[in-house]
C-alpha positions in Angstrom: 122.2 -81.5 306.1 118.6 -82.1 306.2 115.7 -82.8 309.1 113.0 -84.7 308.4 113.6 -83.7 304.4 113.8 -80.1 305.4 117.4 -78.4 304.1 119.2 -77.2 307.7 121.9 -74.4 305.7 125.7 -74.4 306.5 125.0 -71.0 308.1 125.3 -69.4 311.3 122.9 -66.5 314.0 124.9 -63.7 314.9 124.4 -63.1 318.9 125.3 -60.0 320.8 126.3 -59.5 324.0 123.8 -58.2 326.4 122.9 -57.5 330.1 120.0 -59.9 331.7 117.8 -60.1 334.5 115.1 -62.9 336.0 112.1 -61.9 338.0 109.5 -64.2 339.8 106.1 -62.5 339.3 103.4 -64.1 341.7 99.7 -63.8 342.7 96.8 -65.0 343.7 96.0 -67.0 340.8 98.0 -68.2 337.6 95.6 -66.1 335.4 96.4 -62.7 337.6 100.3 -63.6 337.4 100.4 -64.2 333.9 99.0 -60.8 333.0 101.2 -59.2 335.4 104.2 -60.6 333.3 102.4 -59.7 330.4 102.1 -56.1 331.0 105.7 -56.1 332.7 107.1 -57.3 329.2 105.2 -55.3 326.7 106.8 -53.0 324.2 110.0 -55.3 324.5 110.8 -56.8 320.9 114.3 -55.1 320.3 116.3 -52.7 321.6 116.3 -51.4 317.8 113.7 -49.2 319.0 112.3 -50.9 322.3 113.7 -49.7 325.8 114.6 -53.3 326.2 114.0 -56.8 325.1 111.8 -58.6 327.4 109.4 -62.1 327.6 107.8 -64.8 330.1 110.5 -67.2 330.6 108.4 -70.2 332.2 105.6 -70.4 334.6 106.3 -71.7 338.2 104.0 -74.0 340.3 103.3 -73.3 343.7 105.1 -75.8 345.3 108.0 -74.1 343.6 107.9 -70.2 344.5 109.0 -68.1 347.9 105.6 -67.4 348.6 104.0 -70.8 347.6 101.7 -69.2 344.9 101.8 -69.4 341.6 103.9 -67.0 339.5 105.7 -66.5 336.1 109.6 -66.1 335.4 110.1 -62.9 333.2 113.2 -61.8 331.5 114.5 -58.4 331.0 117.6 -57.3 328.6 119.6 -54.4 328.1 122.6 -53.2 326.6 123.2 -50.6 329.6 123.6 -51.3 333.4 121.8 -47.5 333.5 118.9 -48.5 331.3 118.4 -51.8 332.9 118.1 -49.9 336.2 115.7 -47.6 334.7 113.8 -50.6 333.0 113.3 -52.7 336.1 112.1 -50.1 338.4 109.7 -48.8 335.7 108.1 -52.1 334.7 107.9 -53.4 338.1 107.1 -50.1 339.6 104.2 -49.6 337.2 103.1 -52.8 335.8 103.6 -55.2 338.5 102.8 -53.0 341.7 99.9 -52.0 339.7 98.7 -55.1 339.2 96.4 -57.2 342.0 98.0 -59.3 344.9 101.5 -59.8 343.1 104.8 -59.9 344.4 108.7 -59.5 342.5 111.5 -62.1 343.5 114.8 -61.9 342.1 115.5 -65.7 340.5 118.5 -64.7 338.5 121.2 -67.2 339.6 125.3 -66.0 339.8 124.8 -62.3 339.1 127.5 -60.0 338.1 125.8 -57.3 340.1 122.6 -56.2 341.7 120.3 -53.3 341.4 118.6 -51.9 344.2 115.2 -51.6 342.4 113.0 -52.9 345.3 114.8 -50.3 347.8 113.7 -47.8 345.5 110.4 -48.7 344.9 109.6 -48.8 348.9 109.3 -45.1 348.9 106.3 -45.5 347.4 104.9 -46.6 350.5 105.2 -42.9 352.4 106.8 -44.0 355.5 104.5 -46.7 355.8 106.4 -49.5 354.0 108.0 -52.0 356.3 110.6 -54.9 356.1 110.1 -58.3 356.3 111.9 -61.7 355.4 110.5 -64.5 353.0 112.5 -67.7 352.3 115.6 -66.1 353.7 115.2 -62.7 351.1 115.0 -59.6 352.5 111.6 -58.0 351.4 110.3 -54.5 350.9 106.5 -54.4 352.1 104.2 -51.7 350.3 100.6 -50.8 351.4 98.3 -50.5 348.5 94.6 -50.8 348.3 94.1 -54.4 347.4 96.8 -55.5 350.4 100.7 -55.4 350.7 102.7 -55.5 347.4 105.9 -57.6 348.3 109.1 -56.9 346.4 112.6 -58.3 346.8 115.0 -55.4 347.6 117.4 -56.3 344.8 117.6 -57.6 341.4 120.7 -59.2 339.8 121.8 -58.8 336.6 124.4 -60.9 334.2 125.9 -61.1 330.7 124.0 -62.6 328.6 123.3 -63.4 324.9 121.2 -61.6 322.4 119.8 -62.4 318.9 120.4 -66.2 318.6 117.9 -66.9 315.8 116.9 -69.2 312.8 114.7 -68.2 309.8 111.9 -70.6 308.8 111.3 -70.8 304.7 108.0 -72.5 303.8 105.6 -72.9 301.2 103.1 -70.3 302.0 102.4 -68.0 304.8 100.2 -70.3 306.9 102.7 -73.4 306.8 104.9 -70.9 308.0 102.9 -69.8 311.0 102.2 -73.0 312.2 105.9 -73.9 312.1 106.9 -70.6 313.9 104.1 -71.6 316.1 105.9 -75.2 316.9 108.8 -73.7 317.5 108.3 -70.9 319.9 106.1 -73.7 321.7 109.1 -76.0 322.1 111.7 -73.2 323.2 109.0 -72.3 325.9 110.4 -75.5 327.6 113.8 -74.3 327.5 114.9 -72.4 330.8 116.5 -69.1 330.9 115.4 -68.0 327.3 112.5 -66.0 325.6 111.4 -65.1 322.3 110.5 -61.5 322.6 108.5 -60.6 319.4 105.0 -60.8 319.4 103.7 -64.4 319.7 107.5 -65.4 319.4 107.7 -64.6 316.1 109.1 -62.2 314.0 107.6 -60.9 310.7 109.8 -57.9 310.1 113.1 -59.2 309.9 115.5 -56.3 309.3 119.0 -55.0 308.6 121.8 -52.9 309.8 121.3 -49.5 308.7 119.4 -48.3 305.6 120.4 -48.5 301.7 118.2 -45.2 301.1 117.5 -43.3 304.1 120.6 -42.6 305.6 118.7 -41.4 308.9 118.0 -45.1 309.7 120.1 -47.2 311.7 117.9 -50.3 310.9 115.6 -51.1 308.0 113.5 -53.8 306.2 116.1 -57.2 305.2 114.8 -57.1 301.3 116.7 -60.0 300.5 114.3 -61.9 302.7 111.0 -60.2 301.8 108.7 -62.7 299.9 107.1 -60.0 298.0 110.4 -58.7 296.8 111.9 -62.1 295.2 111.4 -60.9 291.8 112.7 -56.9 292.2 116.1 -57.8 294.5 119.2 -60.0 294.6 116.9 -62.3 297.1 118.0 -65.1 299.4 114.7 -66.7 299.4 114.5 -69.9 297.2 111.7 -69.6 294.4 109.3 -72.5 295.8 109.0 -70.6 299.1 106.0 -67.8 299.8 106.2 -67.7 303.8 109.2 -66.6 305.7 109.4 -66.1 309.8 112.1 -65.4 312.1 113.0 -66.5 315.4 115.2 -64.7 317.9 116.4 -66.0 321.2 117.5 -64.3 323.8 119.2 -66.0 326.7 121.1 -66.1 330.1 124.2 -67.7 328.1 125.1 -69.1 324.9 124.5 -72.6 325.7 120.6 -71.7 326.7 120.5 -70.0 323.4 122.1 -72.8 321.6 119.4 -75.5 322.8 116.4 -73.0 322.4 117.4 -72.6 318.6 117.9 -76.7 318.4 114.5 -77.1 320.2 112.8 -74.5 317.8 114.5 -76.0 314.7 113.6 -79.5 315.6 109.8 -78.2 316.1 109.8 -76.5 312.8 111.2 -79.2 310.4 107.8 -81.5 311.8 105.5 -79.2 310.3 104.3 -80.0 306.6 105.1 -77.2 304.1 108.6 -76.3 305.9 111.7 -76.3 303.1 114.5 -75.2 304.6 116.0 -73.5 307.9 118.6 -70.7 307.6 119.9 -67.8 309.9 120.3 -64.3 309.8 124.0 -62.6 310.5 126.0 -59.6 309.7 129.1 -60.8 308.7 130.6 -60.0 312.3 129.4 -56.8 312.4 126.6 -56.9 315.2 128.3 -59.4 317.8 130.2 -61.9 318.7 128.6 -64.6 319.2 128.4 -67.1 315.7 126.2 -70.0 316.3 126.4 -72.5 313.1 122.8 -74.3 312.1 124.5 -77.6 311.6 126.4 -77.3 314.7 123.6 -77.7 316.9 122.9 -81.3 315.7 
């Protein structure tokens, strides 16, 4: 199968289940909201080593937010309810409450359960905290130097899907970069998903386990490393010298599939892209198998 002359391999991405929450961060200006959202989603590339997978989902204009101010929706993903609870408390408390003029709202529809994040954070007010309602939401108002920080009392989470992915194989590194950037831009228009790696692009694809150092639970995917093509049983075609992976987390499988489709189509429009492949571990990682060709 081909799109614009780019081969779409008959292969599948292997996703896995994860708990997902969505938070709307608003502020006095779009710039301040973006800063807070960016801070709150730092150190969130992969649960292989990070305490959560995190990223910015979408921008929300003032006409569509509960407090009439610009905002960004962020997503946090974690396999453990206890750890997700901890990450919400830490990231809202240390990265959003501390940012100028911000507020935090729960924007996850159809939550499986709720976490009392805002209720816990209110005690930072040292007895001066207050309770109010905004747009039908129970909020806690915490006095801080710049005014009051407003946070919704509870935040919901639900079962989502992590690890949706595809590989871009290009003639050279810069063609791969341009294609990956185009893919991430296209995916940003799909609501309910994030691309948690830096710039949405994975430079260091990994495999489960390690061949030579048994103390590691993950290590470099040598079969997809361009500088090892002549040294290992490589999965990279001979004419490809630029390889990037796009990893996608979403609120459900449908959202991840839509994001993969949009990203692949965008990448295939970039000159120098040769092939689209996907990463999987033979069913050892997760229950979701998303075949690339089935997307089209």
